[in-house]
C-alpha positions in Angstrom: 0.0 0.0 -0.1 2.8 2.3 0.7 4.4 1.8 -2.6 1.1 2.5 -4.3 0.8 5.8 -2.4 4.3 6.7 -3.2 3.8 6.0 -6.8 0.6 8.2 -6.9 2.6 11.0 -5.1 5.5 10.7 -7.6 3.0 10.8 -10.5 1.4 14.1 -9.2 4.5 15.6 -8.4 5.7 15.1 -12.0 2.5 16.1 -13.5 2.3 19.5 -11.6 4.3 21.5 -14.0 2.2 20.2 -16.9 -1.1 21.4 -15.1 0.5 24.9 -14.8 -1.3 27.5 -17.0 0.9 28.3 -20.0 0.4 32.1 -19.7 2.0 32.2 -16.3 5.6 33.7 -16.4 7.0 37.1 -17.6 5.7 39.0 -20.8 7.2 42.2 -22.3 4.5 44.8 -23.2 4.4 47.0 -26.2 5.7 50.6 -25.8 2.8 52.9 -24.5 3.5 56.5 -24.0 7.3 55.8 -24.2 7.3 53.2 -21.7 7.1 49.4 -21.6 7.1 46.8 -18.9 7.8 43.3 -17.9 4.6 41.7 -16.5 4.7 38.5 -14.4 1.6 36.6 -14.6 0.6 34.1 -11.7 -2.5 32.7 -10.1 -4.6 34.8 -7.9 -8.0 34.2 -6.3 -8.2 30.4 -7.0 -8.1 29.8 -10.7 -7.9 33.4 -11.9 -4.8 34.9 -13.4 -3.2 38.3 -12.4 -0.2 40.1 -13.8 2.0 42.6 -11.9 4.6 45.0 -13.2 7.8 43.6 -12.3 10.1 45.8 -14.3 9.7 49.1 -16.2 11.8 50.6 -19.2 12.0 53.6 -21.3 14.1 54.3 -24.4 17.3 54.4 -22.2 16.7 51.2 -20.3 15.3 50.0 -17.1 13.7 52.7 -14.8 12.6 53.0 -11.3 8.7 53.8 -11.0 6.1 53.6 -8.4 4.2 51.3 -10.9 6.5 48.4 -10.1 4.6 45.9 -8.0 1.2 47.0 -9.2 -1.4 44.8 -10.8 -1.7 45.6 -14.4 -4.1 42.5 -15.2 -6.4 41.0 -12.8 -9.2 38.3 -12.4 -8.4 36.9 -15.9 -9.9 33.5 -16.5 -8.6 30.7 -18.7 -11.2 29.4 -21.3 -8.9 26.8 -22.9 -7.0 26.8 -26.0 -4.8 29.9 -25.0 -8.1 32.1 -24.7 -8.6 34.2 -21.5 -11.5 36.6 -20.6 -13.4 38.4 -18.1 -10.3 40.3 -16.7 -9.6 43.8 -16.2 -6.4 45.7 -17.3 -5.1 49.0 -16.1 -3.3 51.5 -18.4 -0.6 53.2 -16.3 -0.3 56.3 -18.8 -4.0 57.1 -18.3 -4.8 55.6 -15.0 -7.9 54.0 -16.5 -9.3 50.4 -16.3 -10.6 48.5 -19.2 -12.4 45.0 -19.6 -9.8 42.7 -20.8 -9.3 39.5 -22.8 -6.2 37.8 -24.0 -5.2 35.1 -26.6 -1.9 33.3 -26.3 -0.1 31.6 -29.1 3.2 30.2 -28.6 5.4 33.1 -27.2 2.9 35.8 -28.2 0.1 37.3 -26.1 -2.4 39.3 -27.8 -4.1 41.6 -25.1 -7.0 43.9 -25.4 -8.9 46.3 -23.2 -12.2 47.7 -24.0 -14.8 50.2 -22.7 -18.1 50.0 -24.6 -16.9 50.0 -28.3 -13.6 51.6 -27.8 -10.7 48.8 -27.7 -7.0 49.2 -27.4 -4.9 46.2 -28.3 -1.3 45.1 -27.8 0.9 42.3 -28.7 3.2 41.1 -25.9 6.2 38.7 -26.1 7.3 36.3 -23.6 10.5 37.0 -21.6 10.6 33.8 -19.6 
C-alpha cells in the first residue's frame, strides 16, 4: 500500500508542471507613452490569473517607477486553447481600467482592453 501511495505521489509531482497555466511567467508589453514593462503572470484568487508589473523601461533602459509591483491585469479566467476573458487591465499612462481578454499563441500574447466599443490592443512577447 505504501508503494502505491508513493507511486501516486510521484506521478502527481511530475504532472504538476504540466498542469500550470501556459500564460504564467514574464511577458514584455508593447511601448505605451514611451514606456514598456515586464509583467509577471501568476495565479490569484483560486483559478484566476493576475499580472503584476515586475520591471519598467523607457528608451534609455530599465527605470524606477512607483508602478513596479502594481497589478496591471487581474481576474483573468482561462477558457482553454490559449484564450482568457473576464479580466480587467489598467493602463498606467492614463490611470484607466478596461475590461480585458487575451489570446496566447506560442510566445505571443494578444491583449485587449475595451470600454463600450472603444478597444486598445497590444501584442506582448514572452520573456521567460
